[in-house]
N, C-alpha and C positions, 0 to 999 in steps of 0.2 A: 221116898217110899212113905215114910211117916205121913206126911200131909196128905198122899191118895188114899191111904188105909185110914186115916182120920174120916177125910170126907165119905168114903164108902159106909161106913160106919154110921156116919151122920146120914145119911140120904137112906139106910134101910130103917133106921129109929123114925124118920122123918115119914118113909112109906107105912111104918106098921100104925101110925097116928092120923094118916091123912089118905091113906090108899093111892096115893101118886107120888113122884119124886118130886123134889124140890128142882125149880129151873136155876138156880144159882146160888153161889155160896151164902149170900144176903138171905134169902129166904130161911136157910139153916140156922141163923143167927151170928154167922160167920163174918163179924168185922174186919175192914182192914187190918185194923189192930191185932185180932185174933190170927188171922191170916199171917202176918208179919212174924208172930210166935209160932207159929207151925212150922214155918220155912222162910228163909230170907233168900234163899236162892232159887226159888221156882215161883212163877205165878201159877194160879190154879184157875183152870175155867171149867165150865160146862156144856155139853152140847149133844144133839143127837136125840134130844125129850120128845121129838113130835110136838104135834099142837095142844096134845094134851100128856103129859108128863104120866106114864104108866109102865107097870111090870113089864108087859107085852112090847114094848117100847124101848126100855132100860134107858142106858144113858152113857157117855162118853166123858172121863173126867181125865183131863191134861194138866200135867204140870213142867210147863215150860220153862228151860233155865235161863238166868239172868244172871249178869255179873259175872264172877270167876266162872262158874259153872258152864256158862255158855259155850266155852272153850272145849267143852266133851261134845267132837263134833257127832259122834254115831249115838250119843245118849242125850241129844238136847230135848227131846222132849219123853217122859214118861206118862205112858197113857194106860188105864185101867178103862175097860169095855164091858158093859153087861149089855145082853140082848137075849130076850127070851129065857133068863136064868142062866145064862152061861155065862161066867167071865173069862176076858182075854186079858191078856198083859203085854201090851206093845211098848216099843222104842221107836222112835222116829228122829232124823237130824231135823234141824231146826227149819227147813225148808218142807217140811211135813215125808221127806222120802223115808219108808217105812224099815229100820233096820232090825226088826224082829227075825228071830230064826224062821218060824213058820205060822203065821197069823190065821192061818186057815184053820187051824187044830184048836177046839176048845180050850183045851188045857197046857197051851203053849207056853214055855216059861220065857218068854222073848228074849230078847238077847242077854245070856248070861252074864257080860262083863256090864250091862244096864240094871237088870235084875239079880242081883247076888242073892241067892236063897241061903 
């Protein structure tokens, strides 16, 4: 969760200076070493930015479990999705099967087990 929150904050800072979102962590200045410092149990990736990353299209940042965390079947992927200024917190199994409580609600809490608050 900390790595995803950091990536979201970095995306918003980047957008405030460039009027678009970064297409990948490297564009934000996040090297492999910095990512390893953020999390050693997940790989973080960006998706759904469209041809030109923009506020209207938003983005999806996924943290996919690796190593010992990958044994958590229902929370193998933690996902933050921004679409048209609405954030969604989702979770999924390793194969991509959605395990969020109700991903259709813009303010859904995702799986309480995965996204403890």
